[in-house]
C-alpha positions as CSV (number, residue, x, y, z in Angstrom):
1,M,17.2,-36.0,-1.6
2,R,19.0,-32.7,-1.6
3,L,18.8,-30.4,-4.5
4,S,22.6,-30.3,-4.9
5,A,22.8,-33.9,-5.0
6,T,20.2,-34.1,-7.7
7,I,21.9,-31.5,-9.9
8,L,25.1,-33.6,-9.5
9,R,23.3,-36.8,-10.4
10,I,21.7,-35.1,-13.5
11,T,25.1,-33.6,-14.8
12,R,26.9,-37.0,-14.3
13,S,24.2,-39.3,-15.7
14,G,22.5,-36.9,-18.1
15,Y,19.1,-38.1,-17.1
16,C,16.8,-37.4,-14.1
17,P,13.4,-39.2,-13.7
18,R,11.9,-36.1,-12.0
19,L,12.9,-33.6,-14.7
20,H,12.7,-35.7,-17.9
21,S,12.8,-33.0,-20.7
22,R,14.3,-30.3,-18.6
23,A,17.3,-32.4,-17.8
24,A,19.1,-31.2,-20.9
25,G,18.6,-27.6,-20.2
26,L,19.7,-28.1,-16.7
27,C,22.6,-30.1,-17.6
28,A,23.8,-27.2,-20.0
29,W,23.3,-24.8,-17.0
30,T,25.2,-26.8,-14.6
31,T,28.1,-28.3,-16.6
32,G,30.7,-27.0,-14.2
33,L,29.1,-28.5,-11.1
34,D,30.3,-32.0,-11.6
35,K,33.8,-30.9,-11.2
36,L,33.1,-29.7,-7.5
37,P,33.3,-32.2,-4.8
38,D,30.0,-32.9,-3.1
39,S,31.1,-31.4,0.4
40,K,32.1,-28.0,-1.2
41,L,28.9,-27.6,-3.0
42,D,26.8,-28.5,0.2
43,E,28.9,-25.9,2.1
44,S,28.6,-23.1,-0.2
45,T,24.9,-23.6,-0.7
46,N,24.4,-23.8,3.0
47,R,26.3,-20.6,3.5
48,M,24.2,-18.9,1.0
49,F,20.9,-20.0,2.5
50,R,22.2,-18.9,6.1
51,L,23.2,-15.5,4.6
52,L,19.7,-15.1,3.0
53,F,18.0,-16.2,6.2
54,W,19.8,-13.8,8.3
55,I,19.3,-10.9,5.9
56,A,15.5,-11.6,5.9
57,V,15.5,-11.9,9.8
58,I,17.4,-8.5,10.1
59,F,15.1,-6.6,7.7
60,A,12.0,-8.1,9.6
61,A,13.4,-7.0,12.9
62,I,14.2,-3.4,11.7
63,W,10.7,-3.3,10.1
64,L,9.1,-4.4,13.4
65,W,11.2,-2.0,15.4
66,R,10.2,1.0,13.2
67,R,6.6,-0.1,13.4
68,F,6.3,-0.3,17.1
69,K,8.7,2.6,17.8
70,T,6.8,5.3,16.4
71,P,3.2,5.1,17.7
72,T,0.6,5.7,15.0
73,P,-1.3,9.1,15.4
74,P,-4.9,8.6,16.5
75,R,-7.2,8.9,13.6
76,P,-9.7,11.8,13.9
77,A,-13.2,10.6,14.7
78,P,-15.7,10.7,11.8
79,R,-17.9,13.7,11.7
80,Q,-21.4,13.0,12.7
81,D,-24.3,13.6,10.5
82,D,-25.9,15.7,13.2
83,E,-23.2,18.4,12.9
84,T,-23.9,18.9,8.9
85,Q,-26.3,21.5,8.0
86,P,-27.9,22.3,4.8
87,M,-26.4,25.2,2.8
88,V,-28.3,27.9,1.2
89,R,-27.4,30.6,-1.2
90,C,-27.7,34.4,-0.8
91,A,-30.2,35.8,-3.2
92,Q,-28.3,39.1,-3.4
93,C,-24.6,38.2,-3.6
94,G,-24.7,34.4,-4.2
95,V,-22.6,33.2,-1.3
96,H,-23.4,29.9,0.3
97,L,-23.7,29.7,4.0
98,P,-25.3,27.4,6.6
99,R,-29.1,27.7,6.9
100,A,-28.6,28.5,10.6
101,H,-26.8,31.7,9.9
102,A,-28.8,32.8,7.1
103,L,-31.9,35.3,7.2
104,S,-34.9,34.5,5.2
105,R,-37.9,36.3,3.5
106,D,-40.4,34.9,1.2
107,D,-38.5,31.6,0.5
108,R,-35.4,33.7,-0.4
109,W,-32.1,33.5,1.8
110,Y,-29.7,36.2,2.6
111,C,-26.2,36.3,4.2
112,S,-26.7,39.5,6.1
113,Q,-29.1,42.2,7.2
114,A,-27.7,44.6,4.7
115,H,-28.5,42.3,1.7
116,L,-31.9,41.7,3.0
117,E,-32.6,45.3,3.2
118,Q,-31.0,45.9,-0.4
119,D,-33.0,43.3,-1.9
120,K,-36.1,44.7,-0.2
121,S,-35.5,48.2,-1.5
122,S,-34.8,46.9,-5.0
123,G,-38.2,45.1,-5.0
124,E,-40.1,48.2,-4.4
125,R,-38.7,50.0,-7.5
């Protein structure tokens, strides 16, 4: 049974075996529906559902078109663990730099030859 016919039956009889206690609230909500002829109610309901259906189809088509129209940029490859290097701190100025670029002396790391020589001269004092 269609929904519109069920609503009309509720409003005319005042009782629906499916809705029981909700029939009174539904009847109050649909008081004007019993005045409409059945064909007019079915026609307006069908128009509304067709309209909603076509709106949904149009939005889905636009969404799909936009999604496939613009290609997604390729994701950058994740960095490999082999590329990462441990960082060390310069004993003179405190700058952090990769261990491969640092100079070492007596378990101390330096960012340049000048800092290595400065620390060397300050240790002789």
